[in-house]
C-alpha positions in Angstrom: -9.1 4.9 12.3 -5.5 3.6 12.9 -3.5 5.9 15.2 0.1 6.8 15.4 0.6 4.1 18.0 -0.5 1.5 15.4 2.2 2.7 13.0 4.8 2.9 15.8 3.9 -0.9 16.7 4.1 -1.7 13.0 7.6 -0.2 12.8 9.0 -2.3 15.5 7.2 -5.4 14.2 8.5 -5.3 10.7 11.9 -4.1 11.3 13.9 -7.4 11.1 12.2 -8.2 7.9 12.4 -4.9 5.8 14.9 -2.7 4.3 15.3 0.7 6.1 15.3 2.6 2.8 17.3 5.7 2.2 15.9 9.3 1.7 17.8 10.4 -1.6 18.5 14.2 -2.2 17.5 15.3 -5.7 18.5 18.6 -6.6 17.8 18.2 -10.2 14.0 18.6 -9.2 14.5 21.6 -7.0 14.0 24.6 -9.8 10.9 22.8 -10.9 9.2 22.5 -7.8 10.8 25.5 -6.0 12.1 23.7 -2.9 14.6 21.0 -1.8 13.5 17.6 -2.9 14.1 14.3 -1.5 12.9 10.9 -2.7 12.1 8.1 -0.3 13.5 5.2 -2.4 11.3 2.2 -1.8 12.8 0.5 -4.9 15.5 -1.0 -2.4 12.9 -3.2 -0.7 13.9 -6.8 -1.3 10.9 -7.1 -3.7 11.1 -3.7 -5.0 8.3 -1.5 -3.3 6.8 -0.4 -0.2 4.1 -2.9 -0.2 6.3 -5.3 1.7 5.8 -3.1 4.7 2.1 -3.6 5.0 2.0 -7.2 4.0 4.5 -8.1 6.5 2.9 -6.2 9.2 -0.4 -8.1 8.5 1.2 -11.4 8.3 3.2 -11.0 11.5 -0.1 -10.3 13.2 -1.3 -13.7 12.3 -1.3 -16.7 14.6 0.7 -20.0 13.7 -2.6 -21.6 13.3 -3.7 -18.9 10.7 -0.3 -19.2 8.9 -0.8 -22.7 8.6 -3.9 -22.3 6.7 -2.3 -20.0 4.1 -2.3 -16.6 2.9 -4.4 -15.3 0.0 -4.5 -11.9 -1.9 -6.0 -10.6 -5.3 -3.4 -8.2 -6.7 -2.3 -7.2 -10.1 1.2 -6.2 -9.0 3.5 -5.1 -6.1 1.1 -6.1 -3.3 1.0 -9.7 -4.9 5.0 -9.6 -4.6 4.9 -8.3 -1.1 2.5 -10.8 0.1 4.5 -13.7 -1.7 7.5 -12.3 0.0 5.9 -12.0 3.5 4.7 -15.5 3.3 7.9 -16.9 2.1 9.9 -15.3 5.0 7.3 -16.9 7.6 7.2 -20.2 6.0 3.5 -19.9 4.8 1.8 -20.9 1.7 0.4 -18.0 -0.4 -2.1 -18.0 -3.2 -1.8 -15.0 -5.3 -4.9 -14.1 -7.7 -3.7 -12.0 -10.5 -5.3 -11.0 -13.8 -4.9 -13.0 -17.0 -3.0 -9.9 -18.5 -0.8 -9.5 -15.5 2.6 -7.8 -16.0 5.1 -10.4 -16.7 7.8 -8.9 -14.7 5.4 -8.7 -11.5 4.1 -12.2 -12.3 7.6 -13.5 -12.4 8.4 -11.7 -9.0 5.6 -13.5 -7.3 6.7 -16.9 -8.6 10.2 -15.8 -7.5 9.0 -15.7 -3.9 7.2 -19.1 -4.1 3.6 -17.7 -4.6 1.2 -20.1 -6.3 -0.5 -17.8 -8.9 -3.8 -18.3 -10.3 -4.7 -16.2 -13.2 -8.6 -15.1 -13.1 -10.0 -12.6 -15.6 -9.2 -8.9 -16.1 -11.5 -7.4 -13.7 -10.8 -6.7 -10.0 -14.1 -8.1 -9.1 -13.3 -11.4 -10.5 -10.1 -11.7 -8.6 -11.8 -10.7 -5.4 -14.3 -13.1 -5.6 -11.8 -15.9 -6.1 -9.8 -14.8 -3.2 -13.3 -14.7 -1.2 -13.9 -18.2 -2.4 -10.5 -19.5 -1.1 -11.2 -17.9 2.3 -14.6 -19.6 2.5 -13.6 -23.0 1.3 -10.1 -23.4 2.6 -10.1 -21.1 5.7 -7.1 -19.1 4.2 -6.6 -15.8 5.5 -6.8 -12.8 3.1 -4.4 -9.8 3.0 -6.2 -7.0 1.3 -3.9 -4.5 -0.7 -5.4 -1.4 1.2 -8.8 -2.0 3.0 -6.9 -3.3 6.0 -5.8 -1.3 9.0 -2.6 -3.3 9.7 -1.7 -3.0 6.0 -2.1 0.7 6.1 -0.1 0.9 9.4 2.7 -1.1 7.8 2.9 1.3 4.9 2.9 4.5 7.2 6.2 3.4 8.8 8.0 4.7 5.7 6.9 8.2 7.0 8.4 7.6 10.3 11.6 7.0 8.5 11.3 10.2 6.5 10.6 12.2 9.6 13.7 10.6 11.4 15.8 11.3 8.5 14.6 14.7 7.6 13.2 16.4 10.9 12.8 19.7 9.2 10.6 18.3 6.3 7.7 20.7 5.3 5.6 18.5 2.9 5.3 14.8 2.3 3.5 13.8 -0.9 2.4 10.3 -2.0 0.6 8.7 -4.6 -2.9 7.2 -4.0 -4.4 4.1 -5.3 -6.7 2.3 -3.0 -5.6 4.8 -0.1 -3.7 2.5 2.3 -0.3 4.2 1.6 -1.6 7.8 2.2 -3.7 6.7 5.2 -0.7 5.3 6.9 1.5 8.2 5.9 -1.0 10.9 7.1 -1.6 9.0 10.2 2.1 9.1 11.2 2.8 12.4 10.1 -0.1 14.0 11.8 0.6 12.1 15.0 4.5 12.6 15.1 4.9 16.0 13.2 1.5 17.7 12.9 3.2 20.8 11.2 4.1 18.8 8.1 1.6 19.1 5.3 0.6 15.8 3.7 -0.4 15.8 0.1 -2.1 12.8 -2.0 -1.7 12.6 -5.6 -3.8 10.7 -8.0 -3.9 10.3 -11.7 -6.3 12.6 -13.6 -7.8 9.6 -15.1 -8.6 8.1 -11.8 -9.3 10.7 -9.3 -11.7 8.6 -7.0 -10.5 10.5 -3.7 -10.5 13.8 -5.2 -13.9 13.3 -6.5 -15.0 12.0 -3.1 -13.7 14.9 -1.1 -15.7 17.1 -3.5 -18.9 15.2 -3.1 -18.4 14.6 0.6 -18.8 10.8 0.2 -16.8 7.7 -1.1 -17.5 7.5 -4.8 -17.2 5.0 -7.5 -15.8 6.0 -11.0 -17.4 5.0 -14.1 -14.0 4.4 -15.7 -10.2 4.8 -15.1 -7.5 5.6 -17.5 -3.8 5.5 -16.4 -0.6 3.8 -17.3 0.1 3.7 -13.5 -1.4 0.1 -12.9 -0.8 0.5 -9.2 -3.3 3.3 -9.1 -6.2 2.0 -11.2 -8.4 1.4 -8.3 -11.8 2.6 -9.4 -13.6 3.3 -6.0 -12.8 5.2 -2.7 -12.4 2.7 0.2 -14.8 4.3 3.2 -12.3 3.8 6.1 -9.5 5.2 3.9 -11.7 8.0 2.8 -12.5 8.8 6.5 -8.7 9.0 7.2 -8.0 11.1 4.2 -10.8 13.6 5.1 -9.3 13.9 8.5 -5.6 13.9 7.9 -4.5 14.7 4.3 -4.1 18.5 3.8 -4.4 18.4 0.0 -5.2 16.3 -3.0 -4.0 16.7 -6.5 -4.3 15.1 -9.8 
Protein backbone atom coordinates (compact mmCIF):
# COMPACT_ATOMS: atom_id res chain seq x y z
CA UNK A 1 0.00 0.00 0.00
CA UNK A 2 1.07 3.58 -0.56
CA UNK A 3 2.49 5.49 2.40
CA UNK A 4 2.37 9.03 3.76
CA UNK A 5 5.89 9.46 2.36
CA UNK A 6 4.57 8.62 -1.13
CA UNK A 7 1.93 11.35 -0.84
CA UNK A 8 4.46 13.86 0.51
CA UNK A 9 6.82 13.06 -2.36
CA UNK A 10 3.96 13.57 -4.82
CA UNK A 11 3.19 16.95 -3.23
CA UNK A 12 6.74 18.16 -3.83
CA UNK A 13 6.83 16.72 -7.35
CA UNK A 14 3.62 18.20 -8.68
CA UNK A 15 3.68 21.56 -6.88
CA UNK A 16 5.00 23.54 -9.90
CA UNK A 17 2.30 22.10 -12.16
CA UNK A 18 -0.94 22.34 -10.17
CA UNK A 19 -3.02 24.96 -8.40
CA UNK A 20 -3.03 24.90 -4.61
CA UNK A 21 -6.78 25.12 -4.32
CA UNK A 22 -8.63 26.99 -1.55
CA UNK A 23 -10.57 25.49 1.33
CA UNK A 24 -13.89 27.35 1.28
CA UNK A 25 -16.03 27.91 4.36
CA UNK A 26 -19.71 27.08 3.61
CA UNK A 27 -21.84 28.15 6.60
CA UNK A 28 -25.07 27.49 4.68
CA UNK A 29 -24.47 23.74 5.21
CA UNK A 30 -23.70 23.93 8.94
CA UNK A 31 -27.24 23.43 10.20
CA UNK A 32 -27.94 20.51 7.89
CA UNK A 33 -24.76 18.68 8.88
CA UNK A 34 -24.39 19.81 12.47
CA UNK A 35 -20.84 21.07 12.17
CA UNK A 36 -18.69 23.73 10.50
CA UNK A 37 -18.44 22.78 6.81
CA UNK A 38 -15.61 23.47 4.39
CA UNK A 39 -15.26 22.46 0.74
CA UNK A 40 -11.95 21.78 -1.00
CA UNK A 41 -12.63 23.43 -4.33
CA UNK A 42 -10.74 21.42 -6.93
CA UNK A 43 -12.72 23.16 -9.65
CA UNK A 44 -9.94 25.74 -9.54
CA UNK A 45 -7.47 23.28 -11.07
CA UNK A 46 -6.50 24.40 -14.56
CA UNK A 47 -8.52 21.56 -16.15
CA UNK A 48 -11.27 21.76 -13.57
CA UNK A 49 -10.82 18.68 -11.34
CA UNK A 50 -8.55 16.92 -8.83
CA UNK A 51 -7.63 14.32 -11.46
CA UNK A 52 -4.73 16.51 -12.62
CA UNK A 53 -2.89 15.72 -9.38
CA UNK A 54 -2.65 11.98 -9.96
CA UNK A 55 -2.08 12.23 -13.69
CA UNK A 56 0.71 14.75 -13.16
CA UNK A 57 2.40 12.66 -10.46
CA UNK A 58 2.42 9.59 -12.71
CA UNK A 59 3.58 11.50 -15.78
CA UNK A 60 6.42 13.15 -13.86
CA UNK A 61 7.65 9.71 -12.75
CA UNK A 62 8.22 8.64 -16.36
CA UNK A 63 11.59 8.75 -18.08
CA UNK A 64 12.07 10.91 -21.16
CA UNK A 65 12.19 7.73 -23.25
CA UNK A 66 8.79 6.70 -21.87
CA UNK A 67 7.34 10.15 -22.49
CA UNK A 68 8.63 10.02 -26.05
CA UNK A 69 6.65 6.81 -26.59
CA UNK A 70 3.48 8.63 -25.60
CA UNK A 71 0.82 8.36 -22.91
CA UNK A 72 -2.53 6.61 -23.15
CA UNK A 73 -5.55 6.35 -20.90
CA UNK A 74 -9.09 4.99 -21.05
CA UNK A 75 -11.48 7.42 -19.40
CA UNK A 76 -14.89 8.96 -19.89
CA UNK A 77 -14.20 12.27 -18.27
CA UNK A 78 -12.05 14.21 -15.86
CA UNK A 79 -9.13 11.76 -15.76
CA UNK A 80 -9.06 12.02 -19.55
CA UNK A 81 -8.69 15.79 -19.27
CA UNK A 82 -6.10 15.44 -16.51
CA UNK A 83 -3.93 13.11 -18.58
CA UNK A 84 -4.24 15.31 -21.67
CA UNK A 85 -3.25 18.36 -19.59
CA UNK A 86 -0.29 16.55 -17.97
CA UNK A 87 0.97 15.35 -21.35
CA UNK A 88 0.62 18.85 -22.80
CA UNK A 89 2.65 20.35 -19.97
CA UNK A 90 5.44 17.81 -20.45
CA UNK A 91 5.42 17.97 -24.24
CA UNK A 92 4.26 14.37 -24.66
CA UNK A 93 1.72 12.87 -27.04
CA UNK A 94 -1.47 11.59 -25.42
CA UNK A 95 -4.09 9.23 -26.82
CA UNK A 96 -7.31 9.33 -24.83
CA UNK A 97 -9.77 6.46 -25.36
CA UNK A 98 -13.29 7.72 -24.62
CA UNK A 99 -16.78 6.23 -25.11
CA UNK A 100 -18.84 7.04 -28.16
CA UNK A 101 -21.38 8.72 -25.84
CA UNK A 102 -18.75 10.84 -24.05
CA UNK A 103 -19.87 14.01 -22.30
CA UNK A 104 -19.33 16.73 -24.96
CA UNK A 105 -17.92 19.20 -22.42
CA UNK A 106 -15.29 16.70 -21.26
CA UNK A 107 -14.56 15.65 -24.83
CA UNK A 108 -13.93 19.28 -25.75
CA UNK A 109 -11.69 19.64 -22.70
CA UNK A 110 -9.49 16.74 -23.79
CA UNK A 111 -9.12 18.21 -27.27
CA UNK A 112 -8.37 21.64 -25.81
CA UNK A 113 -5.25 20.19 -24.16
CA UNK A 114 -4.13 18.52 -27.38
CA UNK A 115 -5.22 14.97 -26.55
CA UNK A 116 -5.80 12.68 -29.53
CA UNK A 117 -9.26 11.20 -28.92
CA UNK A 118 -10.35 7.72 -29.96
CA UNK A 119 -14.06 7.00 -29.44
CA UNK A 120 -14.51 3.30 -28.67
CA UNK A 121 -17.80 1.66 -27.66
CA UNK A 122 -19.83 2.41 -24.54
CA UNK A 123 -18.39 -0.21 -22.18
CA UNK A 124 -15.33 0.43 -20.02
CA UNK A 125 -14.01 -3.00 -20.99
CA UNK A 126 -13.93 -1.94 -24.65
CA UNK A 127 -11.96 1.20 -23.87
CA UNK A 128 -9.56 -0.64 -21.58
CA UNK A 129 -8.85 -3.23 -24.27
CA UNK A 130 -8.05 -0.50 -26.81
CA UNK A 131 -5.70 1.19 -24.33
CA UNK A 132 -4.00 -2.16 -23.66
CA UNK A 133 -3.63 -2.67 -27.42
CA UNK A 134 -1.87 0.69 -27.78
CA UNK A 135 0.49 -0.28 -24.96
CA UNK A 136 1.28 -3.61 -26.67
CA UNK A 137 1.57 -2.40 -30.24
CA UNK A 138 3.02 1.11 -29.87
CA UNK A 139 4.81 0.88 -26.52
CA UNK A 140 2.73 3.71 -25.06
CA UNK A 141 2.56 4.13 -21.27
CA UNK A 142 -0.87 3.85 -19.66
CA UNK A 143 -1.97 6.14 -16.85
CA UNK A 144 -4.86 4.33 -15.18
CA UNK A 145 -7.53 6.50 -13.54
CA UNK A 146 -7.41 4.72 -10.16
CA UNK A 147 -5.45 1.42 -10.26
CA UNK A 148 -2.01 3.00 -9.94
CA UNK A 149 -0.23 3.87 -6.67
CA UNK A 150 1.36 7.00 -8.15
CA UNK A 151 -2.05 8.26 -9.24
CA UNK A 152 -3.54 7.58 -5.80
CA UNK A 153 -0.61 9.31 -4.09
CA UNK A 154 -1.10 12.34 -6.32
CA UNK A 155 -4.79 12.57 -5.47
CA UNK A 156 -3.93 12.34 -1.76
CA UNK A 157 -2.00 15.61 -1.92
CA UNK A 158 -5.24 17.57 -1.60
CA UNK A 159 -5.69 16.08 1.89
CA UNK A 160 -2.28 17.39 2.95
CA UNK A 161 -3.41 20.85 1.86
CA UNK A 162 -6.66 20.49 3.83
CA UNK A 163 -4.72 19.57 6.98
CA UNK A 164 -2.35 22.51 6.49
CA UNK A 165 -5.24 24.96 6.05
CA UNK A 166 -7.48 23.47 8.76
CA UNK A 167 -5.30 21.73 11.36
CA UNK A 168 -8.26 21.23 13.71
CA UNK A 169 -10.36 19.35 11.14
CA UNK A 170 -12.26 16.44 12.65
CA UNK A 171 -13.53 14.63 9.54
CA UNK A 172 -12.73 14.55 5.83
CA UNK A 173 -15.31 13.07 3.46
CA UNK A 174 -14.61 12.18 -0.17
CA UNK A 175 -16.56 10.60 -3.03
CA UNK A 176 -15.59 7.15 -4.26
CA UNK A 177 -15.49 5.95 -7.85
CA UNK A 178 -12.63 3.58 -8.58
CA UNK A 179 -11.12 4.31 -5.18
CA UNK A 180 -7.92 6.17 -6.02
CA UNK A 181 -8.97 9.46 -4.43
CA UNK A 182 -10.14 7.98 -1.13
CA UNK A 183 -7.04 5.76 -0.98
CA UNK A 184 -4.75 8.76 -1.31
CA UNK A 185 -6.75 10.88 1.12
CA UNK A 186 -7.00 8.16 3.77
CA UNK A 187 -3.28 7.44 3.50
CA UNK A 188 -2.38 11.11 3.94
CA UNK A 189 -4.80 11.63 6.83
CA UNK A 190 -3.97 8.48 8.80
CA UNK A 191 -0.27 9.19 8.36
CA UNK A 192 -0.27 12.90 9.19
CA UNK A 193 -3.31 13.32 11.48
CA UNK A 194 -4.63 9.94 12.65
CA UNK A 195 -7.20 11.58 14.94
CA UNK A 196 -9.13 12.83 11.88
CA UNK A 197 -11.87 10.50 10.65
CA UNK A 198 -11.88 9.63 6.95
CA UNK A 199 -15.24 8.90 5.34
CA UNK A 200 -15.96 7.59 1.84
CA UNK A 201 -19.26 8.27 0.07
CA UNK A 202 -20.65 6.18 -2.81
CA UNK A 203 -23.81 6.47 -4.91
CA UNK A 204 -26.58 4.22 -3.60
CA UNK A 205 -26.76 2.78 -7.10
CA UNK A 206 -23.03 1.96 -7.25
CA UNK A 207 -21.99 0.74 -3.79
CA UNK A 208 -19.02 -1.41 -4.81
CA UNK A 209 -16.82 -0.73 -1.76
CA UNK A 210 -19.72 -0.72 0.72
CA UNK A 211 -20.69 -4.17 -0.58
CA UNK A 212 -17.06 -5.28 -0.59
CA UNK A 213 -16.60 -4.25 3.04
CA UNK A 214 -19.77 -6.14 4.00
CA UNK A 215 -18.55 -9.29 2.20
CA UNK A 216 -14.89 -8.94 3.18
CA UNK A 217 -13.63 -9.11 -0.41
CA UNK A 218 -13.63 -6.99 -3.58
CA UNK A 219 -16.92 -7.43 -5.44
CA UNK A 220 -18.23 -6.87 -8.96
CA UNK A 221 -21.64 -5.20 -9.23
CA UNK A 222 -24.21 -6.57 -11.64
CA UNK A 223 -25.26 -3.05 -12.62
CA UNK A 224 -24.75 0.60 -11.64
CA UNK A 225 -27.33 3.38 -11.54
CA UNK A 226 -26.13 6.93 -10.98
CA UNK A 227 -26.08 10.27 -12.77
CA UNK A 228 -22.59 10.91 -11.33
CA UNK A 229 -20.54 9.69 -14.28
CA UNK A 230 -17.24 9.92 -12.38
CA UNK A 231 -18.44 7.29 -9.88
CA UNK A 232 -19.86 4.65 -12.20
CA UNK A 233 -17.11 2.07 -11.77
CA UNK A 234 -18.81 -1.32 -11.38
CA UNK A 235 -16.12 -3.17 -9.41
CA UNK A 236 -13.85 -2.75 -6.41
CA UNK A 237 -10.13 -2.58 -7.18
CA UNK A 238 -8.30 -5.06 -4.89
CA UNK A 239 -5.44 -2.71 -3.99
CA UNK A 240 -7.73 0.22 -3.24
CA UNK A 241 -10.03 -2.09 -1.28
CA UNK A 242 -7.08 -3.06 0.92
CA UNK A 243 -6.36 0.61 1.64
CA UNK A 244 -10.03 1.36 2.31
CA UNK A 245 -10.28 -1.58 4.71
CA UNK A 246 -7.19 -0.47 6.62
CA UNK A 247 -7.58 3.32 6.62
CA UNK A 248 -11.13 4.51 5.87
CA UNK A 249 -13.22 4.81 9.03
CA UNK A 250 -16.68 4.74 7.50
CA UNK A 251 -18.44 4.24 4.17
CA UNK A 252 -21.83 5.73 3.30
CA UNK A 253 -24.12 5.54 0.28
